[in-house]
C-alpha positions in Angstrom: 0.9 -11.2 7.9 -0.6 -11.3 11.4 1.0 -14.7 12.0 4.4 -13.4 10.7 4.3 -10.4 13.1 3.2 -12.6 16.1 5.9 -15.2 15.2 8.6 -12.5 15.0 7.6 -11.2 18.4 7.6 -14.7 19.9 11.0 -15.5 18.4 12.5 -12.2 19.7 13.1 -10.9 16.2 10.7 -8.1 16.9 10.5 -6.8 20.5 7.1 -7.3 22.3 6.6 -3.5 22.4 7.8 -2.7 18.9 5.6 -0.6 16.7 4.6 -2.0 13.3 2.9 0.0 10.5 0.8 -2.0 8.0 0.1 -0.2 4.7 -2.7 -1.9 2.8 -3.0 -0.6 -0.7 -4.9 -3.4 -2.4 -8.5 -2.7 -3.5 -10.3 -4.4 -0.5 -10.5 -3.3 3.1 -8.1 -5.4 5.1 -10.7 -6.7 7.4 -8.9 -10.0 8.3 -5.8 -8.2 9.5 -7.8 -5.5 11.3 -9.6 -8.3 13.3 -6.3 -10.0 14.1 -5.1 -6.7 15.7 -8.4 -5.4 17.2 -6.8 -5.0 20.6 -3.2 -4.4 19.6 -2.3 -0.7 19.4 1.3 -1.6 18.6 0.2 -2.3 15.1 -0.9 0.8 13.2 -3.1 0.3 10.1 -3.3 2.5 7.0 -5.7 1.2 4.4 -6.7 2.7 1.0 -9.6 0.7 -0.4 -12.6 0.7 -2.7 -15.5 1.6 -0.4 -18.0 0.1 -2.8 -16.8 -3.5 -2.7 -16.6 -6.4 -0.2 -15.8 -6.2 2.7 -16.4 -2.5 3.2 -19.5 -3.3 5.2 -17.3 -4.7 8.1 -17.7 -1.8 10.5 -15.7 -3.4 13.3 -12.7 -3.7 10.9 -13.2 -0.2 9.5 -13.2 1.3 13.0 -10.0 -0.6 13.8 -8.1 0.9 10.9 -6.1 3.9 12.2 -6.1 5.7 8.9 -8.8 4.6 6.5 -8.7 6.0 3.0 -11.9 4.9 1.2 -11.9 5.6 -2.5 -14.8 5.5 -4.9 -14.6 3.1 -7.8 -14.8 6.1 -10.2 -11.8 7.8 -8.7 -9.3 8.7 -11.4 -5.7 7.4 -11.0 -4.5 11.0 -10.6 -7.0 11.6 -7.7 -6.0 8.3 -6.1 -2.3 9.1 -6.2 -2.9 12.7 -5.0 -4.9 11.4 -2.0 -2.2 8.9 -1.2 0.5 11.5 -1.5 -1.4 13.7 0.9 -2.4 11.1 3.5 0.4 8.5 3.7 3.2 11.0 4.8 0.9 12.4 7.4 0.2 8.9 8.8 3.9 7.9 8.7 5.1 11.1 10.3 2.6 10.6 13.2 4.1 7.2 14.1 7.1 7.1 16.5 9.6 4.3 17.0 8.4 2.2 14.1 10.5 -1.1 14.0 8.9 -2.5 10.9 6.6 -1.5 8.0 4.7 -4.1 6.1 3.5 -2.9 2.7 0.7 -4.8 1.1 1.2 -3.8 -2.6 -2.0 -5.0 -4.2 -2.4 -5.2 -7.9 -6.2 -5.5 -7.8 -6.3 -1.8 -8.2 -5.5 -2.3 -11.9 -7.9 -0.9 -14.4 -8.6 -4.3 -15.9 -9.1 -6.2 -12.6 -12.6 -7.7 -12.5 -12.8 -7.6 -8.7 -11.0 -4.5 -7.5 -13.2 -1.9 -9.2 -10.5 0.8 -9.4 -8.7 2.3 -12.4 -5.0 2.5 -12.0 -2.8 1.8 -15.0 0.3 -0.4 -14.9 2.4 2.7 -14.9 0.5 4.2 -11.9 0.8 1.0 -9.9 4.6 0.9 -10.5 4.8 4.6 -9.6 2.7 4.1 -6.4 4.9 1.2 -5.3 8.2 3.1 -6.0 6.9 6.1 -4.1 5.6 4.2 -1.1 8.8 2.3 -0.7 10.8 5.5 -1.2 8.8 7.2 1.6 9.6 4.3 4.0 13.3 4.3 3.0 13.5 8.1 3.4 12.3 7.6 7.0 14.7 4.7 7.6 11.9 2.3 8.4 12.7 -1.4 7.7 10.2 -2.7 5.3 8.7 -6.0 4.1 6.7 -5.8 0.9 4.0 -8.3 0.2 2.7 -8.3 -3.4 -1.0 -9.2 -3.3 -4.4 -9.0 -4.9 -4.7 -9.0 -8.6 -7.1 -11.2 -10.6 -5.8 -10.7 -14.1 -3.3 -12.3 -16.4 -1.3 -9.1 -15.9 -0.9 -9.4 -12.2 2.5 -11.1 -12.3 3.8 -8.5 -14.8 2.6 -5.7 -12.5 4.4 -7.2 -9.6 7.6 -7.8 -11.6 7.5 -4.2 -12.8 7.4 -2.9 -9.2 10.1 -5.2 -8.1 12.3 -4.1 -11.0 11.6 -0.5 -10.0 12.7 -1.1 -6.4 15.9 -2.7 -7.7 16.5 0.2 -10.1 16.1 -1.9 -13.2 13.7 -0.8 -16.0 11.7 -3.6 -17.6 12.3 -4.4 -21.3 10.7 -1.8 -23.5 10.1 0.7 -20.8 13.1 2.9 -21.4 14.9 4.9 -18.8 13.7 5.0 -15.2 14.4 8.8 -15.3 11.3 9.6 -17.2 8.6 11.9 -15.8 6.6 10.1 -13.1 2.9 10.2 -12.7 3.3 11.4 -9.1 5.6 14.2 -10.1 3.1 15.2 -12.9 0.2 15.3 -10.4 2.4 17.2 -7.9 3.3 19.8 -10.5 -0.3 20.2 -11.5 -1.2 21.0 -7.9 1.4 23.7 -7.5 
């Protein structure tokens, strides 16, 4: 992703001073990207990650992340989604003049993933992805989505479900997209 951003700047597709937000919601701290942009304040980093797995020990990367959201491996999907709903809008609203958002939509947060160590269901991942993209659309921020992570045989299905949701097409056997969402359920419970 760092190479794509640098290349877009070099080709004039993204101005040299354009602000970019990178939203990293796979299970691992995005240390590689953080190191690529150590000295580049034009790229703002939001990262929700399992603080108990590699590479959470990378203090330099963690300090570079503008809005870290460490989560415990035992965090329920409702708590994960609540924290995301609380923190991401605050981060996005604090950014000005954003030319591009890059959303790293990781599936290694899936409950059956052997490496991610988190506990989101397939429905929660689809809901997370729909909500994040909706937040970016609502703010009029051009967005590139990068499906990532995921070390199960279900990963491709999780990605396909999110893509179908972005396109407004329910997957076979899922019924109407107008059903009650997990995020709406957790929001109602908080009120």
